[in-house]
C-alpha positions in Angstrom: 0.0 0.0 0.0 1.4 3.3 -0.9 1.1 5.9 1.7 0.9 9.6 0.9 2.3 12.1 3.3 0.9 15.6 2.7 2.9 18.4 4.2 1.2 21.8 4.4 3.6 24.7 4.4 2.4 28.0 5.7 4.5 30.8 4.2 4.1 34.1 6.0 5.4 37.2 4.2 6.3 39.8 6.8 6.2 43.5 5.7 9.5 45.3 5.9 9.2 47.8 8.7 9.1 51.4 7.8 11.7 51.8 10.5 14.2 49.4 8.9 17.6 51.2 8.7 19.9 50.8 5.8 22.7 53.3 6.5 24.8 52.0 9.4 26.7 54.4 11.7 28.7 51.9 13.7 31.8 53.5 14.9 30.8 57.1 13.9 31.5 59.5 16.6 30.0 62.8 17.7 32.8 65.1 18.6 32.9 68.7 19.8 35.7 70.4 17.9 37.3 73.7 18.9 37.8 75.9 15.9 39.9 79.0 16.6 40.4 80.4 13.1 38.7 80.3 9.7 41.4 78.0 8.6 40.4 75.6 11.4 36.9 75.7 10.0 38.1 74.8 6.5 40.3 72.0 7.9 37.5 70.5 9.8 35.0 70.7 7.0 37.4 68.7 4.8 37.4 66.0 7.4 33.6 66.0 8.0 30.9 68.1 6.4 28.3 66.9 8.8 28.2 69.6 11.5 25.4 69.2 14.0 24.6 72.9 14.4 22.6 75.4 12.4 25.9 76.8 11.0 29.6 76.5 11.4 32.2 79.1 12.4 34.8 79.9 14.9 33.9 78.3 18.3 33.1 74.8 19.6 31.1 73.0 16.9 29.7 69.4 17.0 30.6 67.2 14.1 29.8 63.6 13.1 33.1 61.9 12.2 33.3 58.6 10.4 35.7 56.0 11.9 38.0 56.2 8.9 38.5 59.9 9.4 39.4 60.0 13.0 43.1 59.6 12.1 42.8 62.7 10.0 41.2 64.6 12.9 44.1 63.5 15.2 46.6 64.6 12.6 44.9 68.0 12.1 46.0 69.2 15.6 42.5 70.4 16.3 41.3 70.1 19.9 38.2 67.9 20.3 36.1 66.1 22.9 34.2 62.9 22.0 30.6 63.2 23.1 29.4 59.8 21.7 31.8 57.0 20.7 29.3 55.1 18.6 26.3 56.8 17.2 24.7 53.6 16.0 24.1 52.6 19.6 21.9 55.7 20.0 20.0 54.8 16.8 19.5 51.2 17.9 18.2 52.3 21.3 15.8 54.8 19.6 14.3 52.1 17.3 14.1 49.4 19.9 11.0 51.0 21.5 9.1 52.0 18.3 5.6 50.7 18.3 5.8 49.3 21.9 4.4 52.2 23.8 0.8 53.1 24.7 0.5 56.8 24.0 0.8 58.3 20.5 3.4 60.7 21.8 5.5 57.9 23.5 7.5 57.3 20.3 8.4 58.9 17.0 6.1 58.6 14.0 6.4 58.1 10.3 5.0 60.7 7.8 2.1 58.5 7.1 1.3 58.1 10.9 1.5 61.9 11.4 -1.0 62.4 8.5 -3.3 59.8 10.0 -3.2 61.5 13.4 -4.2 64.8 11.7 -7.3 62.9 10.4 -7.9 61.7 13.9 -7.9 65.2 15.3 -10.1 66.5 12.6 -12.6 63.7 13.3 -12.4 64.4 17.0 -13.2 68.1 16.8 -14.3 69.1 13.3 -15.7 72.3 14.9 -12.1 73.4 15.8 -9.8 71.9 13.2 -9.7 71.9 9.5 -7.2 69.8 7.5 -5.3 71.9 4.9 -3.4 70.8 1.8 -0.2 72.8 1.7 1.5 71.4 -1.4 3.3 68.6 -3.0 7.0 67.7 -2.5 9.6 67.0 -5.1 8.8 63.3 -5.0 5.0 63.9 -5.0 4.1 63.5 -1.3 1.3 65.8 -0.2 2.1 68.0 2.8 -0.8 68.7 5.1 -1.4 71.2 7.8 -4.1 72.2 10.2 -6.2 75.3 10.8 -7.2 75.4 14.5 -9.6 78.0 15.8 -13.1 78.3 17.3 -16.2 79.9 15.8 -16.1 82.6 18.5 -14.9 85.9 17.3 -15.8 85.5 13.7 -13.6 85.0 10.7 -11.3 88.0 11.1 -8.7 87.0 13.6 -4.9 87.3 13.8 -3.1 84.1 13.1 0.1 82.4 14.1 2.0 79.7 12.1 4.0 76.8 13.5 6.0 74.5 11.3 8.6 71.8 11.6 11.0 69.5 9.9 12.6 71.6 7.2 15.6 69.4 8.2 14.8 65.7 8.0 16.8 64.3 10.9 15.2 66.6 13.5 12.5 64.2 14.5 11.5 66.0 17.7 10.4 69.0 15.5 7.2 67.4 13.9 6.3 65.7 17.2 6.4 69.1 19.0 4.1 70.6 16.4 1.7 67.7 16.7 1.8 68.0 20.5 0.9 71.7 20.3 -2.0 70.9 17.9 -3.2 68.0 20.1 -3.2 70.1 23.3 -5.1 73.0 21.6 -7.8 70.6 20.2 -8.3 68.3 23.2 -8.2 70.9 25.9 -10.4 73.6 24.4 -13.4 72.8 26.6 -11.5 72.5 29.9 -8.5 74.9 29.7 -9.4 78.6 29.9 -6.0 79.6 28.4 -6.6 77.3 25.4 -10.2 78.6 25.0 -8.9 82.2 25.0 -6.3 81.3 22.3 -8.7 79.7 19.9 -11.5 82.2 20.5 -9.2 85.0 19.5 -6.5 83.5 17.2 -6.1 81.2 14.3 -3.4 78.7 14.7 -1.8 77.1 11.6 0.3 74.0 12.2 2.4 72.4 9.4 4.3 69.6 11.2 6.4 68.2 8.3 7.7 70.5 5.5 10.4 68.3 4.2 8.3 65.1 3.8 10.7 63.4 1.3 13.7 64.0 3.5 11.8 62.9 6.6 10.8 59.6 5.0 14.4 59.1 3.8 15.7 59.6 7.3 14.1 56.3 8.3 16.7 54.8 6.0 19.5 57.3 6.7 18.9 58.6 10.2 21.2 61.6 9.8 19.8 62.9 6.5 19.2 66.6 6.6 18.2 68.0 3.2 15.4 67.3 0.8 15.8 64.6 -1.9 16.6 66.7 -4.9 18.8 64.8 -7.4 21.5 67.3 -8.1 22.6 65.5 -11.2 26.2 64.9 -10.1 25.8 62.0 -7.8 24.7 64.1 -4.8 21.3 64.6 -3.4 19.5 67.3 -1.5 19.0 71.0 -1.0 19.0 72.5 2.5 15.5 74.0 2.5 16.5 76.5 5.3 19.1 78.0 3.0 16.7 78.2 0.0 14.5 81.1 1.0 14.8 84.2 -1.1 15.9 86.8 1.5 19.7 87.2 1.3 19.9 83.9 -0.6 23.4 82.9 -1.4 25.0 84.7 1.5 27.0 83.7 4.6 26.4 80.3 6.1 25.2 78.7 2.9 27.1 76.8 0.1 27.0 76.5 -3.6 28.5 73.0 -3.4 25.9 70.3 -4.0 27.6 68.0 -1.5 27.4 70.5 1.4 24.9 70.0 4.2 24.0 73.7 3.7 23.7 73.6 -0.1 21.3 76.4 -1.0 20.0 75.2 -4.4 20.4 76.6 -7.8 18.2 79.7 -7.2 16.1 81.3 -4.5 13.1 79.2 -3.8 14.2 76.6 -6.3 12.6 73.8 -4.3 8.9 73.0 -4.3 8.8 72.7 -0.5 10.0 76.3 -0.2 7.6 77.4 -3.0 4.5 76.0 -1.4 5.4 77.4 2.0 5.9 80.8 0.5 2.6 80.5 -1.3 0.8 79.5 1.9 2.2 82.4 3.9 1.5 85.0 1.2 -2.1 83.7 0.9 -2.6 84.3 4.7 -1.7 87.9 5.5 -3.5 87.4 8.9 -0.3 85.6 10.1 1.3 88.0 12.6 3.8 85.6 14.3 5.6 82.4 13.3 7.9 79.8 14.8 10.0 77.4 12.7 10.8 74.5 15.0 14.2 72.8 14.7 16.6 70.8 16.9 18.8 70.8 18.7 20.6 73.3 21.2 17.7 74.8 23.2 17.8 78.3 21.6 15.2 81.0 20.7 16.5 82.8 17.7 15.1 86.0 16.1 16.1 88.0 12.9 18.4 88.7 11.5 20.8 85.9 10.8 22.0 86.3 7.2 25.3 87.9 8.0 27.7 88.7 10.9 26.6 91.9 12.7 23.4 92.1 10.8 21.5 95.3 11.5 18.7 94.6 14.0 15.0 95.0 13.1 13.8 98.6 13.5 11.8 99.7 16.6 9.3 98.8 17.9 9.9 95.3 16.4 13.4 95.0 17.9 12.0 95.5 21.4 9.1 93.1 20.7 11.6 90.4 19.6 13.8 90.9 22.7 10.9 90.9 25.2 8.8 88.1 23.7 11.9 85.9 23.3 12.7 86.4 27.0 9.1 85.7 28.0 9.1 82.5 26.0 12.3 81.4 27.5 10.9 82.1 31.0 7.7 80.2 30.2 9.8 77.2 29.0 12.0 77.3 32.1 9.0 77.2 34.5 7.8 73.8 33.2 10.7 71.4 33.5 13.6 73.7 34.4 15.1 73.6 30.9 17.0 76.7 29.8 16.5 78.0 26.3 18.9 80.8 25.4 17.3 83.7 23.5 19.4 85.7 21.2 19.6 87.3 17.7 20.3 84.6 15.1 23.6 85.8 13.7 25.2 85.5 17.1 25.0 81.7 16.8 26.3 81.5 13.2 25.4 83.5 10.1 22.9 81.7 8.0 21.5 83.3 4.8 18.4 82.2 3.0 16.5 81.1 6.1 12.7 81.0 6.7 12.4 83.4 9.7 14.5 86.1 8.0 12.2 85.9 4.9 9.0 85.8 6.9 9.9 88.8 8.9 11.5 90.9 6.1 8.8 90.1 3.5 5.6 90.0 5.6 6.4 91.9 8.8 5.2 89.0 10.9 7.5 88.4 13.9 9.3 85.2 13.2 11.5 82.9 15.2 13.6 79.7 15.0 13.3 77.6 18.2 16.0 74.9 18.5 14.4 72.2 20.7 16.0 69.7 23.1 18.7 68.9 23.9 22.1 70.6 24.3 24.2 67.8 22.9 23.9 64.8 25.1 21.8 63.0 22.5 21.6 65.6 19.7 19.3 64.5 16.9 18.7 61.1 18.4 16.7 62.5 21.3 15.1 59.6 23.4 11.4 59.2 22.9 10.8 59.8 26.5 11.6 63.4 26.0 8.9 64.0 23.3 6.2 64.9 25.8 8.4 67.1 28.1 9.6 69.0 25.1 6.1 69.5 23.9 4.9 70.6 27.3 7.5 73.3 27.7 7.1 74.6 24.2 3.3 74.6 24.5 3.8 77.2 27.3 6.0 79.2 24.9 3.4 79.3 22.2 0.9 80.6 24.7 3.1 83.6 25.1 3.2 84.2 21.4 -0.5 83.7 20.8 -1.3 86.1 23.6 0.9 88.7 21.8 -1.1 87.9 18.6 -4.3 89.0 20.2 -2.8 92.5 20.7 -2.1 93.0 17.0 -4.9 95.1 15.3 -6.2 94.0 11.9 -5.4 97.5 10.6 -2.7 99.8 12.0 -2.8 103.5 11.3 0.3 105.7 11.9 0.3 109.5 11.3 3.3 111.7 11.4 3.1 115.5 11.3 5.6 118.2 12.3 5.9 119.2 16.0 5.8 122.8 14.9 4.8 124.8 11.9 5.2 128.4 10.9 2.2 130.8 11.0 0.0 130.7 7.9 1.6 127.4 6.6 -0.5 124.3 5.9 1.7 121.5 7.2 1.8 118.0 5.7 0.8 114.9 7.6 2.2 111.6 6.4 0.1 108.5 7.1 0.8 104.8 6.9 -2.0 102.2 6.9 -1.0 98.6 7.4 -3.5 95.9 6.6 -2.4 92.9 8.7 -5.6 90.8 8.5 -8.2 93.5 7.8 -9.1 95.4 4.7 -9.7 99.2 4.5 -12.9 100.4 2.9 -11.7 102.6 0.0 -12.6 106.2 0.5 -12.8 106.2 4.3 -9.2 107.4 4.8 -9.8 110.7 6.6 -7.8 113.4 8.5 -9.7 115.2 11.2 -8.3 118.6 12.4 -9.2 121.7 14.4 -7.5 124.8 15.6 -7.5 124.9 19.4 -8.7 122.4 21.9 -12.5 122.8 21.5 -15.1 122.8 18.8 -15.8 120.4 16.0 -13.1 118.6 13.9 -13.1 119.3 10.2 -12.8 116.2 8.0 -10.7 116.1 4.9 -9.9 113.0 2.7 -6.3 111.7 2.6 -4.5 111.5 -0.7 -3.4 107.9 -1.5 0.2 107.6 -2.6 0.2 103.9 -3.0 1.6 101.0 -0.9 -0.5 102.0 2.1 0.9 105.5 2.2 -1.2 108.7 2.3 -0.9 112.4 2.8 -3.1 115.1 4.3 -2.8 118.8 5.1 -3.4 120.6 8.4 -5.2 124.0 8.3 -3.0 127.1 8.3 -3.2 128.9 11.7 -1.9 131.9 13.5 1.2 132.1 15.7 0.5 130.7 19.2 -2.3 128.4 18.1 -2.2 124.6 18.5 -3.6 122.3 15.8 -5.2 119.1 17.1 -5.8 116.3 14.7 -6.2 112.5 14.2 -6.5 110.1 11.3 -9.2 107.4 10.9 -10.0 104.6 8.5 -12.9 102.2 8.3 -12.6 98.5 7.5 -14.8 96.6 5.1 -16.3 95.0 8.2 -17.4 98.3 9.6 -14.8 98.8 12.3 -12.9 102.0 12.8 -9.1 102.3 13.3 -7.3 105.5 14.1 -4.1 107.2 15.3 -4.2 107.8 18.2 -6.1 104.5 18.7 -8.5 106.1 21.1 -9.1 109.3 19.0 -10.8 111.7 19.4 -10.4 111.3 23.2 -6.6 111.6 22.5 -5.2 113.6 19.6 -2.0 114.5 17.9 -0.8 118.2 18.1 1.2 120.6 16.1 2.2 124.0 17.6 2.1 127.1 15.4 5.2 129.1 16.2 7.6 131.4 14.3 10.8 129.4 13.9 14.2 131.1 13.9 17.3 128.9 13.1 20.2 129.8 15.4 22.3 127.2 13.6 21.3 125.3 10.4 24.4 123.3 9.3 24.6 120.7 6.5 28.4 120.4 7.2 29.3 121.5 3.6 31.2 124.4 5.1 33.0 124.7 8.4 30.8 127.0 10.5 33.1 126.9 13.5 33.0 123.4 15.0 35.8 122.6 17.4 37.6 119.2 17.9 38.9 118.4 21.4 38.0 119.0 25.0 39.8 118.6 28.4 40.2 114.9 29.1 40.3 113.7 25.5 42.9 111.0 25.1 42.0 109.1 21.9 45.0 108.3 19.8 43.1 107.4 16.6 39.6 108.1 15.3 39.6 111.8 16.1 36.7 113.9 14.7 37.3 115.2 11.2 35.0 116.8 8.6 35.3 114.8 5.4 33.4 113.1 2.5 33.2 109.7 4.3 34.6 106.5 2.7 32.1 103.7 3.1 33.1 100.6 5.1 31.1 97.9 6.8 30.7 100.3 9.7 30.6 103.7 8.1 28.4 105.2 5.3 29.6 106.2 1.9 27.3 109.2 1.8 26.4 111.9 4.3 22.7 112.5 5.2 22.1 115.8 3.5 21.1 115.8 -0.2 22.6 117.5 -2.0 25.9 117.4 -0.1 28.8 115.1 0.7 30.5 116.3 3.9 29.9 115.3 7.5 31.9 114.9 10.7 33.3 111.4 11.3 35.5 109.8 13.9 38.5 109.0 11.7 38.7 108.6 7.9 40.3 105.3 6.8 42.0 104.6 3.6 40.2 103.2 0.5 39.9 99.4 1.0 41.3 99.7 4.5 40.3 97.4 7.4 37.2 98.0 9.5 39.2 99.2 12.5 41.9 101.1 10.6 41.0 104.5 12.1 38.3 103.8 14.7 38.4 105.5 18.1 41.1 104.0 20.3 42.9 105.1 23.4 40.1 107.2 25.0 37.5 109.8 24.1 37.3 112.4 21.3 35.0 115.4 21.5 33.3 117.5 18.9 31.8 120.9 19.9 29.3 122.9 18.0 29.6 126.7 17.5 27.9 128.7 20.2 24.3 129.3 19.4 22.7 132.5 20.5 19.2 131.8 21.8 18.6 135.3 23.2 14.9 136.1 23.1 13.9 132.7 21.9 11.4 130.4 23.7 11.2 126.6 23.6 14.4 126.1 21.6 14.8 122.7 19.9 18.0 120.9 19.0 17.7 118.3 16.2 20.2 116.2 14.3 20.9 113.1 12.2 23.5 110.7 13.5 25.1 107.4 12.5 26.7 105.1 15.1 28.3 101.7 14.6 29.6 99.9 17.7 28.9 96.2 17.1 31.9 95.1 15.0 35.7 94.8 15.3 37.8 93.3 18.0 35.8 94.8 20.9 32.1 95.1 19.9 29.5 96.7 22.1 32.1 98.4 24.3 31.9 102.1 23.6 29.2 104.8 24.0 28.2 107.8 21.9 27.3 110.7 24.3 25.5 113.9 23.2 25.4 116.7 25.9 24.3 120.4 25.9 25.3 123.3 28.1 24.1 126.9 28.5 27.1 128.1 30.5 30.1 126.0 29.2 30.4 124.3 32.6 27.3 122.4 33.4 26.4 119.8 30.8 23.0 118.1 30.4 22.7 114.8 28.6 20.6 114.8 25.5 21.1 111.1 24.7 23.6 108.2 25.2 23.8 105.6 22.4 25.3 102.2 23.2 27.2 100.3 24.2 24.6 97.8 23.0 21.0 97.9 22.1 19.2 99.6 19.2 20.8 102.1 16.8 24.3 100.8 17.3 24.7 98.9 14.0 24.8 101.9 11.6 22.1 103.7 9.8 21.1 107.4 9.9 18.8 108.2 12.8 17.0 111.4 13.6 16.9 112.8 17.2 15.2 116.0 18.4 
């Protein structure tokens, strides 16, 4: 009898995990290298181009160094400290826990999982969150975002934008964005702070900008750029060097193999393009954070060059104060210190998102570098996702609270402090539409002579670009003209300068003006150089046609005219500090001005001061004093040693 044995084979095909790593970093080290000179920087970049910082320059910079290049590092003579001896061990530990934790925020997520959770949040609270299609990446992935706000307050609200993952390997960035969105949506009904945010502000969240690079970082954990095929065997453009403002400048590279390769042209990459299009389509955005990792920093514009001029006031003070407030809010949660500073002080980096957002739209814009400060770097353990989200959620509360103070339309009027009798003075008006629209024809100047009676309305003349002009009525000597400017929005709201007009008004006094000294510096009217106590050895005051440098203007302020007083005239092409003030003080005295018989005299002038460059930046002061007896001096103003108006530029003071 023939027996038949039947064997059943069950063949199970297991899917390849999305987290399967193909690039191995066994033996790769993270080292902090001390770079003392530009030559040191070039030497180190030849050994490893993968610096784990936003930029690279003189200082202590973290680098990933392959095992076969450690001998080159030793031979270079550069001083270094090994932070991690084997980066693959960090990656292995990171991946070991994937998918084994209970909460969504207990481990890192793929791009697909992030998009699925956006859908979960939309389904949870469709009354609060709307899914947005932002654009398609180079490889055709669709990038999504969220609009989060309540129905309270109507459609006209200020907005803030949070985005992450311009750099693929910074995995904590999209998780922090998702944590912020999750907290806003889930806690609206129970947290009064969250309710106040969503009732008054629109929050846009775009967690993953560089979707192609993020997906590829599952294969190559330390991939930074997008996945552009550069056509020469290299791949990727650094999206945060591809923005149009100051594109091609310091801290970016034209080399396709560089980690900071800026691309072939400004906004050459589709990811940059669709982010620009989104921001331009939403003028209601008044504040923005671009989340990165790592270093625990709060950075504000500008960053495109060393000693970049600061933003003008009042924005500069807003950046300084809000950055400090966000840092304090973060510190209060888990005791983590985030250092707030202007971007270029870290490293110059041209073509970045926050510089473009602020310079182009006027929205206050930050980079926040998330945890940590170098212990784990980009391979931040998953158990730090929630704490990082919690502390930065408190920071965004600060920023959204600021957003509620930004009016949809801002009106600014500027008229003269005084005007001669019988002269109709000009008032210049600026109208900024942040997230409101002016009803055409409602732009009006209201003026009256004296402090009582009705105001007379007259239409402002549009000059284009939100600029207008109006005329005050001519009046007699001794009168005071009171005035204010008002516009109406298409929604029927009124906006004015002063904001509470007509309870408060602007004023111009009508007086006969006699100039005791009116000097454009084209001729020497009797100024004197030197005073007791002066000891400067170089940089003494001299009246010249200035030679332009990085610190000094090429042209004086008066037009026409070429001459002005400067502290030292350097040679053509000379160094920045060739003839700056050294060794002590140098004094410039005006001619004596006879004010006999005059009332309410006024001193006004234009000045240029640069004090933030050279070997000892932010060390000196520029002091302007006045005396009526030649002995007792009263301070008009002191500029510096740091702060606003110390980075060059002509500024008027009266």
